[in-house]
VOPAGU-2260 file (C-alpha; in pm, 1 decimal, decimal comma):
REM VOPAGU-2260
SITE   aa  ch    i         X         Y         Z
SITE  MET   A    0   -1371,8    -514,3    2950,6
SITE  THR   A    1    -997,3    -543,6    2913,9
SITE  LEU   A    2    -773,1    -267,8    2796,7
SITE  VAL   A    3    -529,7    -364,2    2524,6
SITE  ARG   A    4    -200,6    -182,7    2536,6
SITE  HIS   A    5     -60,3     -99,6    2198,1
SITE  HIS   A    6     312,7    -114,5    2142,4
SITE  GLY   A    7     527,8     -13,3    1851,0
SITE  GLY   A    8     327,4     262,4    1687,7
SITE  TRP   A    9     655,9     420,3    1589,7
SITE  VAL   A   10     742,0     107,8    1386,2
SITE  ILE   A   11     419,9     141,8    1186,4
SITE  THR   A   12     493,6     510,5    1129,1
SITE  PHE   A   13     853,5     432,2    1031,3
SITE  THR   A   14     741,8     178,1     769,2
SITE  PHE   A   15     501,8     427,9     612,4
SITE  VAL   A   16     771,9     697,8     608,9
SITE  ALA   A   17    1015,4     450,0     450,6
SITE  ALA   A   18     753,5     360,8     186,7
SITE  LEU   A   19     697,4     729,9     109,2
SITE  MET   A   20    1073,2     782,7      81,8
SITE  LEU   A   21    1106,6     486,3    -155,7
SITE  THR   A   22     827,5     640,6    -362,1
SITE  MET   A   23    1018,2     970,8    -382,3
SITE  LEU   A   24    1351,7     805,4    -463,2
SITE  PRO   A   25    1471,8     936,6    -800,9
SITE  LEU   A   26    1514,9     664,8   -1060,5
SITE  PRO   A   27    1611,8     665,9   -1427,9
SITE  ASP   A   28    1316,5     691,9   -1664,6
SITE  TRP   A   29    1332,1     325,4   -1762,1
SITE  ALA   A   30    1340,5     209,8   -1397,8
SITE  ALA   A   31    1066,5     448,0   -1281,5
SITE  LEU   A   32     820,3     245,8   -1489,6
SITE  PHE   A   33     887,4     -55,5   -1266,9
SITE  ARG   A   34     861,2     127,5    -931,5
SITE  PRO   A   35     636,2     -79,4    -703,5
SITE  GLU   A   36     354,7      80,8    -508,1
SITE  TRP   A   37     539,1      82,7    -176,0
SITE  VAL   A   38     274,9     269,5      22,0
SITE  ALA   A   39      -1,5      36,3     -93,9
SITE  MET   A   40     207,3    -269,5      -3,4
SITE  VAL   A   41     283,7    -138,9     346,4
SITE  LEU   A   42     -82,4     -47,2     394,4
SITE  ILE   A   43    -194,9    -394,2     286,2
SITE  TYR   A   44      50,0    -557,9     525,9
SITE  TRP   A   45     -52,6    -354,2     830,6
SITE  CYS   A   46    -422,8    -389,0     749,3
SITE  MET   A   47    -375,5    -766,8     741,1
SITE  ALA   A   48    -154,6    -784,7    1049,4
SITE  LEU   A   49    -322,9    -526,0    1273,7
SITE  PRO   A   50    -665,0    -436,2    1132,7
SITE  ASP   A   51    -769,5    -276,5    1461,9
SITE  ARG   A   52    -482,2     -24,2    1443,7
SITE  VAL   A   53    -433,7      45,4    1073,9
SITE  GLY   A   54    -743,9     102,4     868,9
SITE  VAL   A   55    -926,6     323,4     625,2
SITE  GLY   A   56    -826,9     645,6     804,6
SITE  ILE   A   57    -458,1     559,3     789,2
SITE  GLY   A   58    -502,4     465,0     423,4
SITE  TRP   A   59    -669,8     800,0     358,4
SITE  MET   A   60    -390,9     993,3     533,9
SITE  ALA   A   61    -116,6     796,5     354,3
SITE  GLY   A   62    -296,4     865,8      26,8
SITE  LEU   A   63    -309,9    1239,5      98,7
SITE  LEU   A   64      62,8    1239,1     169,7
SITE  LEU   A   65     117,7    1048,4    -154,2
SITE  ASP   A   66     -91,9    1307,5    -341,2
SITE  VAL   A   67     124,1    1587,3    -201,7
SITE  ILE   A   68     449,4    1403,5    -278,8
SITE  LYS   A   69     347,7    1319,1    -636,1
SITE  GLY   A   70     182,6    1654,9    -701,0
SITE  ALA   A   71    -142,1    1481,7    -790,5
SITE  LEU   A   72    -497,7    1600,6    -751,9
SITE  LEU   A   73    -558,9    1608,9    -377,7
SITE  GLY   A   74    -760,6    1303,2    -283,8
SITE  GLN   A   75    -707,9    1069,1    -577,5
SITE  HIS   A   76    -454,8     843,2    -404,6
SITE  ALA   A   77    -640,8     891,8     -76,5
SITE  LEU   A   78    -960,9     751,9    -227,5
SITE  ALA   A   79    -778,2     457,6    -382,0
SITE  LEU   A   80    -580,7     365,6     -69,6
SITE  ALA   A   81    -885,4     401,3     155,1
SITE  LEU   A   82   -1070,2     149,9     -63,8
SITE  VAL   A   83    -768,8     -84,3     -64,7
SITE  ALA   A   84    -755,3     -62,1     316,3
SITE  TYR   A   85   -1128,4    -130,3     346,5
SITE  LEU   A   86   -1115,2    -438,8     123,1
SITE  THR   A   87    -801,1    -570,4     293,5
SITE  ILE   A   88    -955,4    -534,0     639,0
SITE  HIS   A   89   -1278,4    -690,8     518,9
SITE  LEU   A   90   -1085,9    -994,3     385,9
SITE  HIS   A   91    -791,4   -1000,7     627,9
SITE  GLN   A   92    -885,9   -1323,9     805,7
SITE  ARG   A   93    -889,2   -1510,2     475,2
SITE  ILE   A   94    -579,5   -1348,9     329,4
SITE  ARG   A   95    -363,7   -1409,7     638,0
SITE  VAL   A   96    -391,1   -1787,3     599,6
SITE  PHE   A   97    -301,3   -1784,9     229,4
SITE  PRO   A   98      50,5   -1890,8     129,4
SITE  LEU   A   99     273,8   -1604,9      17,3
SITE  TRP   A  100     221,7   -1668,7    -353,6
SITE  GLN   A  101    -156,6   -1635,9    -312,2
SITE  GLN   A  102    -110,8   -1325,3    -100,5
SITE  ALA   A  103     102,5   -1187,8    -384,2
SITE  LEU   A  104    -189,1   -1241,1    -623,6
SITE  PHE   A  105    -413,8   -1051,9    -381,5
SITE  VAL   A  106    -157,3    -770,1    -372,8
SITE  LEU   A  107    -157,5    -768,0    -754,3
SITE  LEU   A  108    -535,9    -722,0    -751,7
SITE  MET   A  109    -531,8    -453,7    -482,1
SITE  VAL   A  110    -251,7    -253,4    -644,2
SITE  ALA   A  111    -424,2    -283,4    -982,8
SITE  LEU   A  112    -745,8    -158,0    -820,2
SITE  ASN   A  113    -547,7     128,8    -668,5
SITE  GLN   A  114    -402,4     215,0   -1008,7
SITE  MET   A  115    -741,7     181,2   -1177,3
SITE  LEU   A  116    -901,2     429,0    -936,8
SITE  VAL   A  117    -615,5     676,2    -985,7
SITE  LEU   A  118    -649,3     633,9   -1363,1
SITE  TRP   A  119   -1025,3     688,8   -1336,3
SITE  VAL   A  120    -974,6    1018,0   -1150,4
SITE  LYS   A  121    -713,2    1123,6   -1405,6
SITE  GLY   A  122    -965,1    1049,9   -1681,8
SITE  ILE   A  123   -1230,2    1258,8   -1509,3
SITE  ILE   A  124   -1000,1    1561,8   -1494,6
SITE  GLY   A  125    -897,0    1515,8   -1857,5
SITE  GLN   A  126    -546,1    1372,7   -1830,7
SITE  PRO   A  127    -478,6    1128,4   -2113,3
SITE  PRO   A  128    -409,3     767,1   -2016,4
SITE  GLY   A  129     -59,5     636,2   -2066,8
SITE  SER   A  130      41,0     316,1   -2235,4
SITE  TRP   A  131       5,2     -36,4   -2102,0
SITE  LEU   A  132     332,0      22,7   -1912,7
SITE  TYR   A  133     116,9     207,3   -1655,9
SITE  TRP   A  134      27,8    -134,8   -1508,4
SITE  LEU   A  135     388,7    -250,6   -1448,9
SITE  PRO   A  136     392,2    -137,4   -1081,9
SITE  SER   A  137     117,7    -392,9   -1012,1
SITE  LEU   A  138     342,5    -671,0   -1137,7
SITE  THR   A  139     653,6    -550,2    -955,9
SITE  SER   A  140     454,0    -510,1    -634,1
SITE  MET   A  141     333,4    -866,7    -671,1
SITE  LEU   A  142     686,8    -994,1    -729,5
SITE  LEU   A  143     828,0    -801,4    -431,7
SITE  TRP   A  144     542,7    -889,6    -193,8
SITE  PRO   A  145     704,1   -1201,1     -38,6
SITE  TRP   A  146    1016,4   -1003,9      57,9
SITE  ALA   A  147     818,7    -702,0     178,3
SITE  PHE   A  148     593,2    -931,2     383,6
SITE  LEU   A  149     887,9   -1110,4     546,0
SITE  ILE   A  150    1069,8    -785,9     628,5
SITE  LEU   A  151     759,6    -621,9     775,5
SITE  ARG   A  152     669,4    -935,3     971,4
SITE  ASP   A  153    1020,4    -954,2    1117,0
SITE  LEU   A  154    1000,0    -586,7    1216,5
SITE  ARG   A  155     661,4    -646,7    1380,2
SITE  ARG   A  156     791,9    -948,0    1572,0
SITE  THR   A  157    1125,7    -794,8    1668,7
SITE  PHE   A  158     970,4    -477,7    1812,4
SITE  GLN   A  159     660,8    -661,6    1942,6
SITE  VAL   A  160     415,8    -439,2    1757,3
SITE  ARG   A  161      62,4    -521,6    1865,6
């Protein structure tokens, strides 16, 4: 049995903190509708790149932090991000070989699933659904995925995260 030394855990933590900060960034009302799901995108990337280090537990913890930041029911984002992490890890060997535009479609599906689960929990507790504009973050996440992927990959390579 060989021991694998992990390097760059601080880079993974930094990217999640940056994603949480981008989520908290105040925007005008019209622009807030287009805010991508930064935490979900970072989670998808790390689950694809390093599935042995970032998984369902990290997704759950990131979701709990997102619940606290957004003032949401504790656990609704955690449930959604844990499921996104599970599906990404389950399919990571296929997704990694896709070209970026196909990966962006996968991100669209995963972020839409994330939003659907959050909407489901909101419906259970009696919060009324919003308009169709609720789904815009899925589209903006898809459109920003190639850039997010390239930036995160360069960070992983530069700091030799493994």
